[in-house]
Every structure is written in C-alpha cells, then in structure tokens.
C-alpha positions in Angstrom: 18.8 14.4 -25.5 20.6 13.2 -22.4 18.3 13.6 -19.4 19.7 10.8 -17.3 20.7 11.3 -13.7 24.0 10.3 -12.2 24.7 8.3 -10.1 22.7 5.3 -11.2 20.1 3.4 -9.3 20.7 0.3 -7.2 20.5 -2.2 -10.0 22.7 -0.2 -12.4 20.0 1.6 -14.2 19.7 5.4 -14.7 16.9 7.7 -13.9 15.6 10.4 -16.3 14.7 14.0 -15.5 10.9 13.7 -14.9 10.7 17.5 -14.5 11.8 18.0 -18.1 8.7 18.1 -20.3 10.7 16.9 -23.3 12.0 13.9 -21.4 8.5 13.0 -20.3 7.2 13.2 -23.8 10.0 10.9 -25.0 9.3 8.5 -22.1 5.7 8.3 -23.1 6.6 7.5 -26.7 8.5 4.5 -25.5 5.6 3.4 -23.3 3.1 4.0 -26.1 5.0 2.3 -28.9 6.3 -0.5 -26.8 3.4 -1.4 -24.6 0.3 0.7 -24.9 -0.4 -0.2 -28.5 -0.6 -3.8 -27.4 -3.5 -3.2 -25.1 -1.9 -2.6 -21.7 -4.4 -1.5 -19.1 -2.1 -0.3 -16.3 1.4 0.9 -15.5 3.7 -0.5 -12.8 6.2 2.3 -12.3 8.9 1.2 -10.0 11.7 3.2 -8.1 10.0 6.6 -8.4 11.8 8.0 -5.4 14.4 7.9 -7.1 16.1 5.2 -5.1 19.7 6.6 -4.8 22.5 4.2 -4.3 24.3 4.3 -0.9 21.8 6.8 0.5 21.3 4.9 3.7 21.8 7.7 6.3 21.1 11.4 6.4 24.8 12.2 5.8 25.1 9.8 2.8 21.8 11.0 1.4 23.1 14.6 1.4 26.4 13.5 -0.2 24.7 11.5 -3.0 22.1 14.2 -3.7 24.9 16.7 -4.3 26.5 14.3 -6.7 23.3 14.2 -8.7 23.7 17.8 -9.7 20.7 19.7 -11.2 17.4 18.9 -13.0 15.1 20.9 -15.2 13.7 22.9 -12.2 16.9 23.2 -10.1 18.9 21.1 -7.7 18.0 17.5 -7.0 18.5 18.1 -3.3 15.5 20.5 -3.4 13.2 18.9 -6.0 13.8 15.1 -5.4 10.6 14.3 -3.4 8.1 15.4 -6.1 9.6 13.1 -8.7 6.7 10.6 -8.7 4.2 13.5 -8.9 5.8 14.9 -12.0 6.2 11.5 -13.6 2.7 10.2 -13.0 1.1 13.5 -14.0 2.6 13.4 -17.5 1.9 9.7 -17.9 -1.8 10.3 -17.0 -1.9 13.4 -19.2 -0.6 11.6 -22.3 -2.7 8.5 -21.5 -5.9 10.6 -21.5 -4.8 12.3 -24.8 -4.9 8.8 -26.3 -8.3 7.8 -24.9 -10.9 8.6 -22.2 -12.8 5.4 -22.8 -10.4 3.2 -20.8 -9.8 3.4 -17.0 -6.4 4.7 -16.2 -4.4 3.0 -13.5 -0.8 3.6 -12.3 1.0 1.7 -9.6 4.0 3.6 -8.2 6.4 3.2 -5.3 6.4 6.8 -4.1 3.8 9.5 -3.2 3.6 13.2 -3.3 0.7 15.5 -2.4 -1.9 15.6 -5.1 -0.8 12.4 -6.8 -4.2 10.8 -6.4 -5.6 12.9 -9.3 -3.3 10.9 -11.6 -5.2 7.6 -11.0 -2.1 6.5 -9.0 -1.9 3.8 -6.3 1.2 3.8 -4.1 2.8 0.8 -2.5 5.0 1.2 0.5 8.1 -0.4 -1.0 10.1 -3.6 -0.5 9.0 -4.4 3.1 10.5 -7.3 4.9 8.7 -10.6 5.6 8.5 -10.2 9.3 5.8 -9.3 11.8 7.9 -6.3 12.8 7.6 -4.7 9.4 4.0 -5.8 8.9 2.8 -4.1 12.0 4.4 -0.8 10.9 2.3 -0.9 7.7 -0.9 -0.2 9.6 -0.1 3.3 11.0 1.8 4.1 7.8 -1.3 3.3 5.7 -3.6 5.3 8.0 -1.4 8.3 7.9 -1.1 8.0 4.1 -4.8 7.9 3.7 -5.3 10.9 6.0 -3.0 12.9 3.8 -5.7 12.7 1.1 -4.3 9.7 -0.9 -6.4 6.7 0.1 -5.2 4.1 -2.4 -2.3 2.4 -0.7 -0.9 -1.0 -1.2 1.8 -3.0 0.5 3.1 -6.3 -0.6 0.9 -8.9 1.0 3.4 -11.6 0.5 6.2 -9.3 1.3 9.4 -8.9 -0.8 12.5 -9.2 1.4 12.3 -12.8 2.5 15.8 -12.6 4.1 14.0 -10.8 6.9 11.8 -13.8 7.4 14.8 -16.1 7.6 16.3 -13.9 10.2 13.1 -14.0 12.2 13.1 -17.8 12.0 16.6 -18.0 13.4 15.8 -15.4 16.0 13.0 -17.4 17.6 9.8 -17.1 15.5 10.3 -20.6 14.2 10.4 -22.0 17.7 7.4 -20.0 18.7 5.4 -21.0 15.6 4.7 -17.4 14.7 6.1 -17.8 11.2 3.5 -20.4 10.4 0.6 -17.9 10.7 2.5 -15.1 8.9 1.3 -15.7 5.4 -2.4 -16.2 6.4 -2.1 -13.1 8.6 -0.8 -11.0 5.6 -3.8 -12.1 3.5 -6.2 -11.3 6.3 -4.7 -7.8 6.6 -4.8 -7.4 2.8 -8.6 -8.2 2.8 -9.1 -5.0 4.7 -6.6 -2.9 2.8 -7.6 -0.4 0.0 -5.6 -2.4 -2.5 -4.8 -6.2 -2.2 -1.7 -7.2 -4.2 0.3 -10.4 -3.4 3.9 -10.0 -4.5 7.0 -11.5 -3.0 9.9 -14.0 -3.3 10.3 -17.6 -2.6 12.4 -18.8 0.3 14.3 -21.1 -2.1 15.8 -23.9 0.0 13.5 -23.2 2.9 10.3 -22.6 0.9 9.1 -26.2 0.9 9.4 -26.7 4.6 7.8 -23.3 5.3 4.8 -24.0 3.1 4.5 -27.5 4.6 4.4 -25.9 8.1 1.7 -23.5 6.9 -0.4 -26.5 5.8 0.0 -28.3 9.1 -1.0 -25.2 11.0 
C-alpha cells in the first residue's frame, strides 16, 4: 500500500494519508511494534500540518497543494487542515484498544477543532529565540485556549536560535535584553498550561551567552 504524499516534507521525508483508515492501522502497527511494546508512555508527533516544502506565501501554498493531488477523502487543498485531528484520533483509538490502565498523552505540532478529546497537547511550532516571537505566543495561547483546546505548549527555550543571533546584532546585545531572555522564557513557562524546554545551542556564541546570563 502506497499512501505517501508528494511532494515531500522539508527534511526529505514523506507524509502518509492520515485520512485513510488502512494507512492509520499500518502506522499504529509500526508505533506499537517499534515503541509501544517497550513501555513508551507518550507520543511526540511532529509535522502534523503537514509542513509542505516551499509553501511560504498564499500563492506558493496553493501551487504546492495542487501538486499534492488527492487523499482518501478528496483533494488535499480541501482536507489538509484536519490532518492532525485524523492522525491523533486513530492513534488514541488504537492506544485505548491496547489498554485503558495507562494515561494517554500525545504531543503534536498542529491543532484542529475537537482534538483535545484525543489527549493531545499542541505546541506552536519552531518559534524564534527573540522577544518579538515570544510576545506573540501570549495572544496565540489565549486564542487557542478559548477555542476549547486548553493544553498549549510553546518551546520555552525556543528553537530557531538564528533569530536570537539576528536580535543580538540588531541591538539587543547592546541593550542587555538578550541576557534576560532565557529567564524570561522560563518565567512565562511557569504560567503556561504545559512547560517544555526545547531548543538549540548557539554553538560558537553559546558560551558567551550563558556567561552573560550568569553575570546578569
């Protein structure tokens, strides 16, 4: 059975058709035999948009969606947004068929209405390590919760550290704002529904950045 979608994702991988019941059954078999049987207590399901390559504008999104063709329900242009709902629904269903004695937990990068019933927590994606992006997480989280899906996480160490390097060059280094950035992220995380620290090192700059944090 070939249920993979073209074109591929950003890292060269392919997506499967989560609307196809047979594809989801096969996907669960891989999860069960490869991970669940070893005692895994939660699933980190990434790129459940799906994240389509080159879809950076409205025009390019429409072009790439047309190239994706059709799925089990119809065209991807029409049924793309509910991908994470279909995927988490079947993962939760098959998980509960295995046992009801263990708490179910799924971490996913996308949300669709009703997804909270699948024990799914959403994180807001690969946000940049900059105050600009951090501030935007607050109204995004409030709106997300008001839609009936209260469990939201965003990376409290941030992921795209190139944004931080740009901020340093743009003036945050001179102002000292970057020194309080990491503590500020942890303070915000303490008042978030889900606290998850996940990010990248600054490589060559990381030592000096951490030293600056300690001095501050």
